[in-house]
C-alpha positions in Angstrom: -5.5 -47.3 -76.0 -8.3 -47.0 -73.4 -9.6 -44.0 -75.3 -9.9 -46.1 -78.5 -11.7 -48.9 -76.7 -14.2 -46.4 -75.2 -14.8 -44.8 -78.5 -15.4 -48.2 -80.2 -17.8 -49.2 -77.4 -19.9 -46.0 -77.3 -19.8 -45.1 -81.0 -20.0 -48.5 -82.8 -19.8 -48.7 -86.6 -22.5 -50.7 -88.3 -20.9 -53.9 -89.8 -23.9 -55.1 -91.8 -22.6 -58.6 -91.2 -24.2 -61.9 -90.2 -23.0 -63.8 -87.1 -23.9 -67.5 -87.3 -25.6 -68.7 -84.1 -23.2 -71.6 -83.8 -20.3 -69.1 -83.7 -21.9 -67.4 -80.8 -22.3 -70.7 -79.0 -18.7 -71.5 -79.7 -17.6 -68.2 -78.2 -19.8 -68.6 -75.1 -18.4 -72.2 -74.6 -14.8 -70.9 -74.9 -15.4 -68.1 -72.4 -17.1 -70.5 -70.0 -14.3 -73.1 -70.4 -11.7 -70.4 -69.8 -13.4 -69.2 -66.6 -13.6 -72.8 -65.4 -9.9 -73.4 -66.0 -8.8 -70.1 -64.4 -11.0 -71.0 -61.4 -9.6 -74.5 -61.1 -5.9 -73.3 -61.2 -6.7 -70.5 -58.8 -8.1 -73.0 -56.4 -5.0 -75.3 -56.9 -2.6 -72.5 -56.2 -4.6 -71.3 -53.2 -4.6 -74.8 -51.7 -0.8 -75.1 -52.2 -0.2 -71.8 -50.5 -2.6 -72.7 -47.7 -1.0 -76.1 -47.2 2.5 -74.4 -47.1 1.5 -72.2 -44.2 -0.8 -74.6 -42.3 0.9 -77.6 -40.8 -0.8 -81.0 -41.2 -1.9 -82.4 -37.8 -1.3 -86.0 -39.0 2.5 -85.4 -39.6 3.6 -84.6 -36.1 
């Protein structure tokens, strides 16, 4: 599988196709949104794990 990906990256085949600029904007927005969501949930999980191991000073 990795060999196929490497071959497709280094030896591309000409598609002779047109990519609409709005399609590229949509893909970039989807990637940016995905990164933002992954970052948010990673932070939420990190905070929950951190709060589990660190005792709150107000709840003595």
